[in-house]
N, C-alpha and C positions, 0 to 999 in steps of 0.2 A: 673612532671610526672616521672615517677619510675616503672620499673620492675623488677616481681620477676620471680621467674622458680619454673613450676609446673609439676613434671614429664617428662620433656625435654619440657614443658610448658612457654615461654616466654609472661608473664599477664602484662596491661598496668593498671598502678596504680596513677589516678587523683588526683589533688586536687581542685572539687569545692564548694565552698562559705563556707572553711574551714573546709573541709570535706572528708573522703575517699570514691572516686568509683574505684569501680577495670571492669576493662572490659572484661563486659558477651561475648563478640562476641570472646577472645579471649581463652574462659573457653570455649567456646562450641566445640573450632578448637582438643581443646584435644578429645572430643568424635568423633564429624564429620571433614569435612574437611574444609575447612575456605567457599566452595560452598557454603555449607548443615548449615551453625555455623547458619544462621538464621534463620531455620525449626525445631533449637535444641530449642531453644529462644521460638517460641512461641508456639510448646507444652508445657513447660513448661509453656506457662501461662495461656496457656487454659484449664489447671490439675483446679478445685476447691478451693485443696489444699493453694494452691499455687496464688487464689487468695482472700483465704478467712488472709492465711499469707500478703499482700501485702495488703491490706484493711486494718487492722488493725496494721501494722507497721504505714502505714497515718495516719490513725484515732488518732495516740499517738504524730508523731510527724511533723507534719502537718493540723496544724489550717485552711488554705484552704480548705481540700480534701472534694471534693461534694462527699459523701454518700449515694446519693439519687441516681446519676449514677453507681456507689456500686455495689448499692444491684441490679440492673439492670442485668448485666452484673457479680452477682454471681447466679445470677435468670438460667441463659442462661450456667455454666460451669457446661461442664461435658456430651455436648448435641451434640451430632455427627453430630451438622450446627453446633456449636461455633467457634467463628474461632477469634483470637485477636492479636493484633500489638502491639509489644511497644508505638508505640507512637500514639496511637488509644488510649490505656490508659491514655497514660500523658495529651490528651487533651482533652478528656470527662471526665475523673476526677479531673485534677488537680495536681495530683502526682511529688512526687519532687526526692521519691529512686530511680527514674528510668530515665538518660537521653540518651536520643539518639543524638549520638555529627557530626557533619557531619567535612569535611578536613583533616588535622593533627588529628591523633592519631582518625580517625574517626571509628561511634560502637558502639555498646548501651554497656554504664555503671551504674552501681547497689548500693546505697550506701554500704558497706562495713556488713551490719547485711542479705542484698538483697541477698548477690553474695555470702555470707558459704551460705545460702539457697541454691540457682544456684548450689551452687556444689557438694548434693545433687544428682543432675540430671545427670550428671555428673557418678560421682559414689562417695564409702564412704569412698575409704582410698582420691580422690581425693580432696575432700572437707576439711579430715582432711591435707593432707599436704599443701593444701592451707593454714588454719587459722597457720601453724607450721609457712610456710615462710613466712605471712604475718606480721605473730605477731614480725619470728624477721628482718625485715624492720623495722619496725615502731622501734624495744630497737637500731637498727645501727642509723636512724635517731634524738633519742632522743640523742646517745654519740657525735653526729655530731653537734646538738645545744650542746651539753655543752664544745663539747669543742671550740666552735668557741664564744664563751658565753668570755671564758677566754683566749683566743686569744686574745679579742674587749680592756676587763681588763686590758691584759695586753701589749700594747698598749697608750691603756689612764694616766693608769700611769705611762709609758712611759716619755709621753707630758711634767709630769709632774715631773719629774727627769730632763731633759732637760731643763726646764725650771732654775731651781735649775742651772743649770752648769751656766747656761748663765748668771743668773744675781750673778753668786760666783766664777767661774771659768777663765770667759772668756774677759780677757781683751776691751776694747772697741776697742782699737787703732789696734787689729790682724784684719788682713784680714779673708773672706769665708771660703779658704780653711784652714787655718788655725783653724777657727771652728768646723771646719769639722776634721778636726784630734782630737781636746780637746773631739767633741763626739763620733766619731770613738773607743779614748783612756779607756775612759766610758763605754762603752759599751761595752770595750770587758773585762774588772776590772770585770763587771757583770758577764757575760761568764768563764772569770776563776773564778769568785769566786764560781758558780755552775755544769758548770761543765768538769772545769781545765785547759780547753786551749784556748788562742782566735781564733777569729771566723777564721783568716786564715788558722792556727793547725789545725782546725776541716776540711777546704777546699781541702787541702794539702792530707789531710788522707782520700778520702771521693772520689777526682773528680769525680766518678760518677751519686752522687745525684745531685739534683736543689735545688735553697734556700738556705737555711742560718743552721748553728746548729740547731736555734731557731725555725722551722719548724716539725723538727727530733723528738720533746722535747716535751717531755709524758704532762698527763692533771695537773699531781703533779708539775714537774719542772713549767708547768707552773706558777701556784697560787702560787710556793713557788719564784721566776722571778713576779711578779708582787706584791707579799710584799719585792722583794728584791730593787726593785725598789723607791718607797715610802718613805723605810728605807735609804736608800740612797743620798733619797732627802734631809731629816732631818740631818743625817750627815754631807754633803754641805753644808747648811746653816749652820750646826756647829763650821766649819770651821777647820774638821780634814782631814788632809792627807790623797791622796789614797792611803798608805801603812797602814792607819793605818782604811782605811774601811774595802780594800778587805780584811785584817782578822777579820774581822767582820763580815762582810756578809759573809763569808768564815766558818766561825762557828755560823751563826745562819741556815746555805743553807745544814748546817750538821745533825742541830739538824732540823728543819720541816723539812729537805725528809727525815728524818729518824722516824718522827711521820707519817706522814702522807702514807710511805710505810709501816710504820707497822711491818719489818722486827727484828728480833731478831738480833743481833748478827751479823749487817752489816754495815756497813756506806756508806752511794750510792758515797759521795766527799770524796778527800781527801785534808787536811785540807793543803792549804803555806807552807812551809819551812820558817824559820823566816828568 
């Protein structure tokens, strides 16, 4: 469930069968109060043009759409006596473009194509702002998906990294507590190579922030860290000392971040002093 704000009206967006459905009830509240929202939807639904639009949409997207029942409604559309509810439309024609939900987040929802068309029943400006806000929501979701994917990739590579430490740096006789010190030391080596500071130094500088230094990294930094963890595992297997690995990884971080950020004349990291 997500929400967008269109002209001071909060509108719910639900994922139904991996499709975006927008709440018509919320939208109708922008034209009338919540009590009369159902009337706004009914008046829109009894319009001949609306039924033509809905019927065409269902014919394209819904193999189970009952065309005969639709033709019956289409013939009556526009007559003073014609009244049609969303529930009746769904039941009689087996429509999937409109959904009526009860309980939490209850209301009448429509596929985004149909919801955009319904926006015209509110106002032209409302429809345009609705489309704009919906697109903004989708862009934000894509960014979040990208961030999550990069974060998961970093976690997987970190597991490869710690396995290499376990096999090559930790003597069998170390206690579990001692092993944790080694892991932390290696993790902080990557932090120093990437950010120029340890996790503790970052926490001391940012006492009001929750999480750790990597939670506030950019996507480019996460990509770079992922690469560094893989390389560090290789360097460990090659029996390079930690000081040698730190110097190599810092140079790699500088090179990769310069390419990723594509900023001329600016280094995002400072090479560690020899």
